[in-house]
Structures are given as structure tokens and as C-alpha cells.
C-alpha positions as CSV (number, residue, x, y, z in Angstrom):
1,X,0.0,0.0,0.0
2,X,1.4,3.3,-1.0
3,X,0.6,6.2,1.3
4,X,3.0,8.7,-0.3
5,X,0.1,11.0,-1.1
6,X,-0.2,11.6,2.7
7,X,3.3,13.2,3.0
8,X,3.3,16.9,3.5
9,X,-0.5,17.1,3.2
10,X,-2.4,18.9,5.9
11,X,-5.9,19.6,7.0
12,X,-7.0,22.7,8.9
13,X,-9.8,22.5,11.5
14,X,-11.5,25.3,13.4
15,X,-13.2,24.9,16.7
16,X,-14.4,28.1,18.3
17,X,-11.4,30.4,18.3
18,X,-9.0,27.6,17.9
19,X,-7.5,26.8,14.5
20,X,-5.2,23.8,14.1
21,X,-3.3,22.3,11.3
22,X,-2.7,18.5,11.2
23,X,-0.4,16.5,8.9
24,X,-2.5,13.8,7.4
25,X,0.2,11.2,7.9
26,X,0.3,11.8,11.6
27,X,-3.5,11.1,12.1
28,X,-3.9,7.5,13.5
29,X,-7.7,7.6,13.6
30,X,-10.7,9.8,14.2
31,X,-13.5,9.1,16.6
32,X,-16.7,11.0,17.4
33,X,-19.1,11.3,20.2
34,X,-22.0,13.7,20.5
35,X,-21.0,16.0,17.6
36,X,-17.4,16.3,18.8
37,X,-14.7,14.6,16.7
38,X,-11.4,13.6,18.3
39,X,-8.3,13.3,16.2
40,X,-5.9,10.7,17.6
41,X,-2.3,11.5,16.6
42,X,0.2,8.7,16.0
43,X,3.5,9.9,17.3
44,X,2.4,11.9,20.3
45,X,-0.5,9.8,21.6
46,X,-2.4,13.1,21.9
47,X,-6.0,13.7,21.1
48,X,-7.4,17.0,19.8
49,X,-11.2,17.6,19.8
50,X,-13.3,19.7,17.4
51,X,-16.9,20.3,16.7
52,X,-17.0,18.8,13.2
53,X,-19.1,16.0,11.9
54,X,-17.2,12.7,11.2
55,X,-18.9,12.7,7.8
56,X,-17.1,15.9,6.9
57,X,-13.8,14.6,8.1
58,X,-14.4,11.4,6.1
59,X,-14.8,13.4,2.9
60,X,-11.6,15.3,3.6
61,X,-9.5,12.2,4.5
62,X,-10.9,9.5,2.2
63,X,-8.6,10.3,-0.7
64,X,-5.6,9.7,1.6
65,X,-6.5,6.1,2.6
66,X,-8.8,6.7,5.5
67,X,-11.7,4.2,5.9
68,X,-14.8,4.4,8.0
69,X,-15.0,1.3,10.2
70,X,-18.2,2.0,12.1
71,X,-20.5,5.0,12.7
72,X,-18.1,6.6,15.2
73,X,-14.6,5.9,13.8
74,X,-12.4,6.5,10.8
75,X,-9.0,5.0,10.6
76,X,-5.8,5.8,8.6
77,X,-5.1,2.5,6.8
78,X,-1.4,3.5,6.9
79,X,-1.4,2.4,10.5
80,X,-3.4,-0.8,9.8
81,X,-1.7,-3.9,11.3
82,X,-4.3,-6.8,11.0
83,X,-7.9,-7.7,10.7
84,X,-9.5,-10.2,13.1
85,X,-12.8,-11.8,12.2
86,X,-13.1,-14.8,14.5
87,X,-15.0,-14.0,17.7
88,X,-15.4,-10.3,17.0
89,X,-14.8,-8.0,14.0
90,X,-11.7,-5.9,15.0
91,X,-9.0,-3.9,13.2
92,X,-5.7,-3.7,15.0
93,X,-3.6,-0.7,14.5
94,X,0.2,-0.4,14.6
95,X,0.1,0.6,18.2
96,X,-1.9,-2.6,19.0
97,X,-5.1,-0.6,19.7
98,X,-8.2,-2.6,18.7
99,X,-11.2,-0.9,17.2
100,X,-14.5,-2.6,16.5
101,X,-15.7,-2.9,12.9
102,X,-19.4,-2.7,12.3
103,X,-21.1,-5.5,10.3
104,X,-22.0,-3.1,7.5
105,X,-18.5,-1.7,7.1
106,X,-16.7,-5.0,7.1
107,X,-17.2,-5.4,3.3
108,X,-15.7,-2.0,2.6
109,X,-12.6,-2.9,4.7
110,X,-12.2,-6.2,2.9
111,X,-12.6,-4.5,-0.5
112,X,-10.0,-1.9,0.4
113,X,-7.5,-4.6,1.5
114,X,-8.2,-6.8,-1.6
115,X,-7.3,-3.8,-3.9
116,X,-3.8,-3.9,-2.5
117,X,-3.2,-7.7,-2.3
């Protein structure tokens, strides 16, 4: 999988008076809860929160290899480690964090992975 299109690419997000710029290749995953999206960063283990819909972030990040895995989370496939489907549907990221995959999104994850195998 080639993620070179993520290098030096940034997104700018505004929340109230705060404006932040993020390098796309540093975003591990994005989660949402009650209209607040949290960006989880790879190298710093920090989380930044913004009042932005996950749908809007998905549209921004999809061209860079981000995939929606359930209604609350969007992952950067650059940090994908493995897929587990035995007892529960889980994607494991490079930092060994496990995130649940919804039944509906499982086919899109498989399709994304097949396109690179």
C-alpha cells in the first residue's frame, strides 16, 4: 500500500477560536461522540477535539487512505496492522489498539484490502 500521497498534506480545522493544522500522515484515527470529533495522533498519543461531523472529516480524508469502520470511527489505513474476524470484528492498528468494525463496514474494509493484495 502506497501512502506517499499523505506526505506533507495537511488539513486545517477550526473549533471556536482555535484553528489547528494537522499533517494527514500523523493522524492515527478519528473518533466521534455527540458531535465532537477527536483526532488521535500517531507519534504523540495526543487527542485533539473539534466540533465537526465525522462525515465531513471522512470526505476530507478518504482520498488519503482513511476508511470508516463504524458509525463513530475513521482509521488511517497507513497504520493498519491486522484484521480479526473470528470472535469479533476488530481492526488492530500499529500501536496494538483494537477498534470494532461494524457488520455493515466489514465489506468495505475487505474491499480496500483486496485492492492492495
